[in-house]
N, CA and C of each residue as an Amber inpcrd file, in Angstrom:
protein
   198
  69.4800000  18.7510000   2.8550000  69.3560000  20.1920000   2.6970000
  67.8790000  20.5900000   2.7440000  67.5870000  21.6420000   3.4380000
  66.2210000  22.1110000   3.6100000  65.7800000  22.9230000   2.4000000
  64.6130000  22.5720000   1.8890000  64.0160000  23.3140000   0.7800000
  63.2530000  24.5030000   1.3550000  63.4920000  25.6970000   0.8320000
  62.8430000  26.8960000   1.3610000  61.7140000  27.4090000   0.4710000
  61.5770000  26.8700000  -0.7300000  60.4920000  27.2900000  -1.6260000
  59.4350000  26.1980000  -1.6450000  58.1850000  26.6050000  -1.5980000
  57.0860000  25.6570000  -1.5990000  55.9230000  26.2520000  -2.3820000
  55.1700000  25.3960000  -3.0470000  54.0500000  25.8500000  -3.8600000
  52.7460000  25.5640000  -3.1280000  52.0520000  26.6320000  -2.7720000
  50.7600000  26.5440000  -2.0820000  49.6410000  26.4620000  -3.1110000
  48.6320000  25.6490000  -2.8080000  47.4340000  25.5740000  -3.6340000
  46.2340000  25.9090000  -2.7640000  45.5060000  26.9470000  -3.1390000
  44.3440000  27.3750000  -2.3540000  43.2260000  26.3470000  -2.4770000
  42.6810000  25.8830000  -1.3430000  41.5850000  24.9220000  -1.3880000
  40.2620000  25.5560000  -1.8110000  40.1790000  26.8720000  -1.7690000
  38.9480000  27.5680000  -2.1280000  38.8150000  27.7750000  -3.6390000
  39.9040000  28.2650000  -4.2760000  39.8100000  28.6230000  -5.7010000
  40.7900000  27.8750000  -6.5920000  41.7410000  27.1470000  -5.9770000
  42.7150000  26.3960000  -6.7500000  43.9120000  27.2040000  -7.2270000
  43.9960000  28.4710000  -6.8220000  45.1360000  29.3070000  -7.2120000
  46.4220000  28.6910000  -6.6780000  47.4690000  28.7240000  -7.5030000
  48.7640000  28.1480000  -7.1390000  49.7970000  29.2640000  -7.0900000
  50.5740000  29.3040000  -6.0110000  51.5930000  30.3450000  -5.8290000
  52.8090000  29.7350000  -5.1380000  53.9960000  30.0040000  -5.6730000
  55.2230000  29.5410000  -5.0480000  55.7540000  30.6370000  -4.1410000
  56.0450000  30.2760000  -2.8960000  56.4840000  31.2360000  -1.8830000
  57.7540000  30.7340000  -1.1980000  58.4860000  31.6580000  -0.5990000
  59.6260000  31.3030000   0.2350000  59.1330000  31.1610000   1.6710000
  59.4240000  30.0310000   2.2870000  58.9600000  29.7760000   3.6460000
  59.8770000  30.4410000   4.6640000  59.3180000  30.9600000   5.7530000
  60.1750000  31.4880000   6.8250000  60.8920000  30.3340000   7.5090000
  62.0920000  30.6050000   7.9920000  62.8670000  29.5550000   8.6610000
  62.8100000  29.6680000  10.1800000  62.3440000  30.8080000  10.6870000
  62.3780000  31.0400000  12.1330000  61.0130000  30.9730000  12.8140000
  59.9390000  30.9160000  12.0290000  58.5890000  30.8300000  12.5920000
  57.7060000  29.9990000  11.6630000  56.6270000  29.4740000  12.1980000
  55.6260000  28.8220000  11.3580000  54.6570000  29.8860000  10.8580000
  54.2570000  29.7630000   9.6170000  53.3220000  30.7360000   9.0500000
  51.9160000  30.1920000   9.2320000  51.1900000  30.7790000  10.1520000
  49.8660000  30.2950000  10.5100000  48.7820000  30.7920000   9.5540000
  48.9360000  31.9830000   8.9910000  47.9510000  32.5390000   8.0620000
  48.5970000  32.8040000   6.7120000  47.7870000  32.6850000   5.6510000
  48.2450000  33.0220000   4.3010000  47.0590000  33.5790000   3.5320000
  47.2460000  34.7390000   2.9250000  46.1950000  35.3600000   2.1100000
  46.3580000  34.8940000   0.6720000  45.3610000  34.1800000   0.1550000
  45.4010000  33.6960000  -1.2210000  45.4380000  34.8880000  -2.1740000
  46.3540000  34.8450000  -3.1270000  46.4740000  35.9270000  -4.0950000
  45.4630000  35.7950000  -5.2300000  44.7120000  34.6850000  -5.2320000
  43.6910000  34.4840000  -6.2520000  42.3150000  34.9480000  -5.8170000
  41.9060000  34.5610000  -4.5950000  40.5420000  34.8730000  -4.1460000
  40.5060000  35.6250000  -2.8190000  41.6530000  35.8980000  -2.2350000
  41.7870000  36.6270000  -0.9640000  41.3030000  35.8380000   0.2550000
  41.0680000  34.5430000   0.1020000  40.7180000  33.7170000   1.2650000
  41.9150000  33.6880000   2.2170000  41.6320000  33.6760000   3.5090000
  42.6840000  33.5710000   4.5110000  42.8000000  32.0950000   4.8830000
  43.9240000  31.5010000   4.5000000  44.1460000  30.0890000   4.8020000
  44.7380000  29.9390000   6.1880000  44.2740000  28.9180000   6.8900000
  44.8040000  28.5410000   8.1980000  45.1450000  27.0610000   8.1360000
  46.0670000  26.5930000   8.9640000  46.4300000  25.1700000   8.9280000
  45.2450000  24.2600000   9.2330000  45.2610000  23.0830000   8.6460000
  44.2720000  22.0540000   8.9690000  44.5640000  21.5510000  10.3820000
  43.5650000  20.9980000  11.0640000  43.8040000  20.4540000  12.4060000
  44.9510000  19.4470000  12.3880000  45.8730000  19.6080000  13.3270000
  47.0180000  18.7200000  13.4300000  48.2510000  19.1900000  12.6830000
  48.1020000  20.1840000  11.8090000  49.2420000  20.7450000  11.0840000
  49.7080000  22.0150000  11.7830000  51.0060000  22.3170000  11.6470000
  51.5670000  23.4660000  12.3490000  51.4870000  24.7560000  11.5460000
  51.3530000  24.6520000  10.2140000  51.3700000  25.8650000   9.4010000
  50.6640000  25.6320000   8.0710000  50.4610000  26.7040000   7.3220000
  49.7760000  26.6010000   6.0290000  50.5900000  25.8020000   5.0180000
  51.9140000  25.8200000   5.1290000  52.7380000  25.0520000   4.1930000
  52.5470000  23.5510000   4.4080000  52.4210000  23.1340000   5.6430000
  52.2010000  21.7140000   5.9210000  50.8140000  21.2620000   5.4660000
  49.8610000  22.1820000   5.4100000  48.5000000  21.8370000   5.0110000
  48.2400000  21.9520000   3.5110000  48.7950000  22.9640000   2.8610000
  48.3640000  23.2750000   1.4980000  49.4900000  23.3470000   0.4660000
  50.7050000  22.9900000   0.8360000  51.8240000  23.1350000  -0.0950000
  52.4610000  21.7890000  -0.4320000  53.3130000  21.8110000  -1.4440000
  53.9620000  20.5860000  -1.8880000  55.2170000  20.2440000  -1.0910000
  55.7250000  21.2000000  -0.3040000  56.8950000  20.9740000   0.5470000
  56.5370000  21.4600000   1.9490000  56.7010000  20.6250000   2.9820000
  56.3870000  21.0680000   4.3470000  57.3820000  22.1120000   4.8380000
  57.0580000  22.7620000   5.9280000  57.8980000  23.8230000   6.4880000
  59.2720000  23.3070000   6.8930000  60.2750000  24.1910000   6.9660000
  61.6410000  23.7760000   7.3080000  61.7860000  22.9520000   8.5850000
  61.1380000  23.3330000   9.7160000  61.2930000  22.4940000  10.9140000
  60.8200000  21.0490000  10.7080000  59.7180000  20.8730000  10.0000000
  59.2010000  19.5350000   9.7490000  60.1500000  18.7770000   8.8100000
  60.6870000  19.4490000   7.8180000  61.6590000  18.8210000   6.9170000
  62.8740000  18.3060000   7.6790000  63.2560000  19.0240000   8.7230000
  64.4370000  18.6580000   9.5080000  64.1230000  17.6810000  10.6230000
  62.8530000  17.2310000  10.6990000  62.4820000  16.2430000  11.6990000
  62.1690000  16.8150000  13.0590000  62.0070000  18.1410000  13.1220000
  61.6870000  18.8040000  14.3920000  60.1910000  19.0720000  14.4610000
  59.7780000  19.5830000  15.5750000  58.3930000  19.9980000  15.7730000
  58.3490000  21.5140000  15.7180000  57.3020000  22.0440000  15.1560000
  57.1650000  23.5170000  15.0900000  56.7670000  24.0810000  16.4340000
């Protein structure tokens, strides 16, 4: 079963926020609710959830490519 909730941790300020991941697109940008930094995926990652969260995006969880 695919997990749709993931906890993002901002690399700039350490703010932690649990969000619901989209199932139909990869989320490339995320505005930190702690410091307003705009997070982008690390090189080689498809989305901010794969880079900064505790659960990867739904396509990756299902063994697909984004």
